[in-house]
C-alpha positions, 0 to 999 in steps of 0.5 A: 500500499501507498504511504500513510502520511497525507495532509488529512492525517497530518491535519488530525495529528496537528489538531491533537485528536485520536484517530486510526487509519484503515486501508483497503484496495481502491476500485475506480470501477465501483459505482459508489465509492463510499459503499465500496470502501465500507464493504471492502472494510467490513464496516457498517455503511452507517458509520462510513461518511463521504465527503462532497464539495458543493458550489454555493450560490452566489459564490464559494464552495463548502464541504459536506460530510454525509453517510455513504448511503445517503444523499445530500439535501442541497436546500439543507446545505445551502440554508446551513451555509447561508447561501441561496442555493447549492449544487455539487461542485465540478470534480476538477474544481473540487480537486484543485481546491482541496488538493485531493483526488475525487475518491480521495477527498477528505474533509481534513487537511484541505489545501484550502480549508472550506466551510465544513458541514457534518450531517447530524447522524454522526452525533450519536456515533462513538466513531466515524470513518471518513477519507484519509486523503487518498484513494484506499485510505480511511481515517477513523475518529470520534465525530466530535474530533472531526468537527473540532479539526475541521471547525465543522458545523453538525447539522442535518443535511441529508435527504429524507 
């Protein structure tokens, strides 16, 4: 496997939060990258979260962290970010802004720290799993530690 030091891992270290790393074989052909990661690691998808970069109107980007099996509620993320509307960001813009490749975008250690919103479903979990900053690397930590390390707002942002 590739090196385990990524900007995301360094950000977790710098924040002084507890974490551990999990690795799996990334499948670029997988339909749902997050669900594939959960399956490959033998984890309940309810604790594995995906990172989505959204384009806010009138301008700006934000980071949404939601369960891998959930859909992002674009109206809810727009409201949380105090924007008129939100849409998924262009993948090339997401990569350029975060410094990560799609499939490896982490809420931690982004090149340009974006306003981050973690779905409220994480609040009841002892730990959650998010991308570790490269394809095939996941980082496990307490939701409160992720919120602390990313200065995230925890609020409901998934579609029901």
